Structure formats: C-alpha cells, structure tokens
N, C-alpha and C positions, 0 to 999 in steps of 0.2 A: 249319437243321441244321448242326452243327459239321462241319468238314472231316475227312476220314478220313486217319489217319496209319498207315503201315506200319512195324513195328519188326521187323527181323531180329535173331535172337539175343535175342528178348524174354523167353525163359525163363531166361536166364543171370543171373549175379550183378548186373552193372551194368544189363543190359537190362531185367530185371524191375522195377527201380526207375525206369527211364525210363518204362516202361509205367504204373506207379503215378503218376508225376508228371504224365503226360499225362491220365490219368483224373481226377486232382485238379483239372485245369483244365477239366473237362467235355468233353474231346476224345473222339472215337470212335477206337478203336484196333484194328488188325488185327495179329496176330502170326504170322510165318512160323515154323512148327515143323518141324524135321527129324524124320522118322519115328524113333521110339524114344527121342526126347529126354526128359530128366527135366523135367517141367512143374510140379513142386511149387510153384515160386515164383509160379505164376499161379493157384493154387487160390483160388476165390471171387471172382476179378476179372471184371468185366463186359467181356470182350474177345472179339473174333472171332478164331478161330484157323483157320489154313489150313496143311495139310501141304505140304511142299515142300523144295527144296534150292536154294541160291543158285547152284549150278553148272548147274542145269537152266533153259534158256530158257523152256520151257513153264511150269515152276513159278513162275518170277519174273513172267511175263506175267500169270498167273492171280492172283498175289498183289497185283499193281499195279492191278488193275481198280478204277477209281473212286478211286484214292489221290491225295492232293494233296501230302503230305509223307512223306519216308522217313527213318528213323533206322536206319542200317546198322551194327549191332554184331556180327553173326554172324562168328565166326572160330574157328579152332582155336588154343586157348591151352594149350600143353603143353610140357614139357621134352623129350618124346620120344613118337613114335607108332609103332605097328607097321606102318603103311603108308607106305613111302617116297614122298615127294613130296606127301603129303596137305596139309601146311600151305600149300605153294605153290598147289595146286589150289583150295583153299577160300579162303584169305586173299587171294590175288592174282587168280587167274582167276575165282573166284566174285565178287569185287568188280568186276572188269571187266565180267562178264556182267550183274550187277545194274545198274550205272551205265549201261550201254548201253541196257538196257530202260527205265530211268528217263528217259533222254534221248528215246527213241522215244515214250514214253507222255506226255510233256509234264509230268512231275512238277515242281512249282514250286520245291522246295528239297530238297536231300539233306544230312543231317548224317552225315558219315562218321566212324566211331570209329577213330582211329589209336592211338598208344601213346606213352608217354614213352620207350620203347626207340628211337624214331626220333631223339630229341634228346639223351638223357642219355648218361652214360659219360665225362664230362670231369674225372674226379678230384675235386679239392677245389673246382672251379668249378661254380657253379650254371648248369645249362643253361637256355636259353630257346628260343623257337620259331625263333630264327635260328641255333641251333647246328647244326653239321654232324653227319651220321650217324657215330657213333663205335664202334658195337658190331659192325660187320661182321667185324672180325678176330677176334672171340671165338668164331666158329663157331656162334653161336646161330641155328638155323634159324628160330625164331620171330621174332627181331629182324629178320633179313634179309627174311622174308616180309612183315612189317608195313611195312618201309621200301619194298619194291617196291609194295605195295598203296597206300601213301601217295602214291607217285609216280603211280600209276594214277589216283587220285582227283584229283590236281592236273592231270593231263593232260585229264580230262574237263571241267575249267573252260574250257580253251582251245577245247573243242568246243561250248561254249554251255550246259553244264549248271550250274545254280547249286548248287555244292557248297561246304560250309563244314565245317571239320575240328575235331573234339573229340579231344583227346589225354589220356585219363585216366592218372593215376599209379596207385600201388598201392591198391586199394580195401579198406576194412575196414568191417564192419558186419553187420547181419542179412541172412540169405538166402544165405550162402556155402555152397551145397549141395555143392560139389566135394569138399572145400573147396580153396581156392586154396593155394599154397605158404605165404603169410602166415597164412592160416587154420589150416593144419596146425601152424605154429610156435606160434600162440596156444593151440591145443589141447594141444600138448606142454607148454607152460608151465603150463597149467591142471591137468594130471594128473601131471606129473613134478617132482621137486625139482631136477633138473639138466637144463638144455636145452643140447644140443649145437648150435652154430650157427657158420656162417661169418659173422662180424659185419661189417656194412657199412652205409653210409648209403643210404637210399632215400627217395624222397618218397612219403608215404602220406596218405590222406585218407578222409573218410567216403563210403561208396558212395552214400548218399542225396544228399549235396551234389554229387557228380559227376553223378548223374542229373539233378538240377536244373540243373547246369551245361550239360548237353546242350540243355535247353530255352532257356537263355540264349544258347547258341551259335546255335540256330535263329532266335531272335528278333532278336538284335543283332549276330551275327557277320558279318564282311565276307567276301564271296565269295572263295574260294580261300585264306583265311587259316586258320591253325591256332591252337588255344588249349589250353594245358596246364591240366588240371583236377586239382589235387592239394591239398596243404595244408601238410604239415610234413616237413622233412628229419629223419628219425629213424633210430636204429640198432635192430637186432634186440634188443639188450640193453635199450634203453629200453622197447620194447614189452613184453618179457617182465617187466620190473619192474612195469609197470602190472598185468599179469595176476597176478603174485605178490601184489600188494597187494589185489586183489579176492578172492583165495583165502585171505587172512589167514594166510599161512604164509610161511616163509622158503624162498627158492629162489635158484638161481644159474644163470648162463649160462656154460657152458664154451666159450670162444672157440677155434675151430679155426683155427690160422694158415693164411693163404691158400696158402702153398707146400705145407703138409702136406695141405690139402684138395684141392689140384690133383693132387698125386701119388696120393692115395687115390681120386680121382674116376674114374680110368680103370678100375681093376679093379671098383669098385662099379657103374659104368655097364655094363661088360661082363657082369657076373654078373646084374644086374637085367634087362637087355634080351635077353640070349642064353639064360639059364637060366630065370629066373622069368617072362620075357615081360611085364614091367611097367615102368613108369617108375621110374628110380632116385631115391634121395633127393636127389641133386644130380648134375649133369653137369659135365664140364670147362668147357663154355661158361658155365654158371651161375657157376662159381668165377671165371672170367675177368671176367665182368660185375661180380661182387662186388669184385674188385680195382679196377675202374674207378669203381664207385659210380654211384648213380642220383640224384644231387642235381639239383633243378630249381628254377626261380623261376617261380611262377605269377602274377606281377604283371600280365602282359598281360591275362589273363582278369579279374582284379580291376578293372583300370582301365577296360577297354573294355566289359565285360559286367556288372559289378557282382557278380562271383562271390565267394562267401565259403565258408569251411570251418570247421566247429566244432572245438573242442579234440580232440586225438587221443585223450585218455583217454576221452572220451565215446563215441567210435567203438569203441574196444577193449571197453569195458564193454557196449555194445549187442551186439557180436559174441559176447561170452561168454554173455550172457543168452540170445541166440538159440540158440547151440550147446547150452546146457543144456536149453532148452525142447524142442529137437528130438532130444534123446537122444544127441548126439555126445559129451558129457562126462558 
C-alpha cells in the first residue's frame, strides 16, 4: 500500500493541483479542510478529507495519524482581512503548530509552501533563493507573515525535522475559484475593452507546473533548501494582450502611474474596508510592491530538480477556458 500524504490547503488553487499530482502517482491523499471552506476543486477526486484547523493541536494530531509525508499549503492569502492578526495566527503560528506536531509524529518529510514574496522585490534584478527579504517596508501583512513562517520552517530543520521549501510564484491556470488578483485581471481583460492596471513585472507560471514542482521538491530537494517555482517574468500588459487575442477583439491596458495609484490607494482602501467591509481593488502595500517588482530567477529548481514550466500563453488560455466553463465570464 502506498504511503499516506497529508495536504493542508488542498482545496485551494495550488493545493488542489498538488492533490491531483499526488493521485496521478498512485499516492493515497488526505486533505485537511477548514470548516466552511470551498471544496469545488476536490469534486470527484478519490481523497480522504478531514475537518480541522492548523491552529488547533487536536485537529493537526488527528490529521497526521498514519501520515508519512506532509505538504503544507494552507495559508491566508489576501490583501486585507476583517480580523486583525489573522494572517499571523494562521500563516505563522499555524505553521509552527503543524510542524511541531509533524516532529512529534515522526513525519519523514515536510514540503512547506513559502512564497516568492520572501525573495522578490529587487527592482530590475532577478531575485534568487539567496536574495534578502525586501518587501517588509511595503507594509504588506501577507509578505511579512510569509517571511516569518518561512523562518519558522527553517528553524524546525535545526530541531531535526526534514523540511524542504517550495516557493511558488504567481499561479495561472484552471481552478482559480477565488479568483486570485491575477485571475481577476484576466477576467477583466476578457470582458472589458479597457483594463485599468498598475503595470509591473511579476514572475508567473502554470499552476499545474508549480504543483508538479512541489513533488519534485519532495523527491529531490535538499533539507532546509528553498526552490522558487515560477516560469516567466511578465507584465500585466503582456498577460492582457494574450487574453485580448483569445477574445478576438481589440483591447487596451490603461496603465495607472505608480505615484497616482499610491495616492489613490489610501481613500480606496479606507472606503472599501471601513464602509463596504470588503477587500479593496488594491492597497498602498500592493502599489509599493508593484514599484519594486517581483522578478525572480527559477534556475535553481530547473538545475537541481528538473523543474520546467510551459509557455505563459498556454496557461492563460487554460485559465480563460476554465473561467468560461465555470460561468465566471
């Protein structure tokens, strides 16, 4: 019988594709599901599900029973939340709790999912796994929480837990139920003739390739090492142009200058969070990140793991087809 793998965040965008990749290898998979979570991405998959929360010691202990390998993708990924401190509680302390229980349970290897936010933000220079954390001064709560959680994961290596780190970049492809900020931009280009965007360079890749990359990290990654999983440094204009081409119509991206976007982000964020009680279109932190850019070099994963990523146009087309089939567009 194949060994049992636990996937936290397995109903999410990248996580559900990790689940599919594991099943394709004939692996047994258990997914930790937070109560009330959208599980559409797991429909029809032969997985065991267990309700729980990574912040709960009891939940994690139950989820780890009989587990040999863990893929930890659960995290709060958002520009803003209504609950102060939620990102730190889940992303940092939830990770600490999970890894402590993995160590106690004798889990043989943990793949922790970090983020390009831990490494990127160095302007025109491509960041690598050796790059220093550069987004702390932007005020991004998400980036700060992922850096702190990354450090927690590295600390557990010194305690004897075999942890290896996957750091995905911007995912594009089918299954973007959220949708992500990139997915929302693609939908805007699909339905509008003019897309308003703070144009910047970010590393993007296919969500399916990033999921396969997690398995490569598990199989070939060196303990304590990080591996950026992305593909292409592209601008929002370039992504929109691909969408316009698929829609067979003319369209344009209206680039909002960074200074104007930053000035406008404060009243927009105030109105969205205080009056509408929902996430704003963009926050001051997001604009500051755009000013810095999210360029990275994924050469380490390519050399050490054999990681590859398909052309970005293929990923955008797959995302569009999925959005259409699911009624988003």
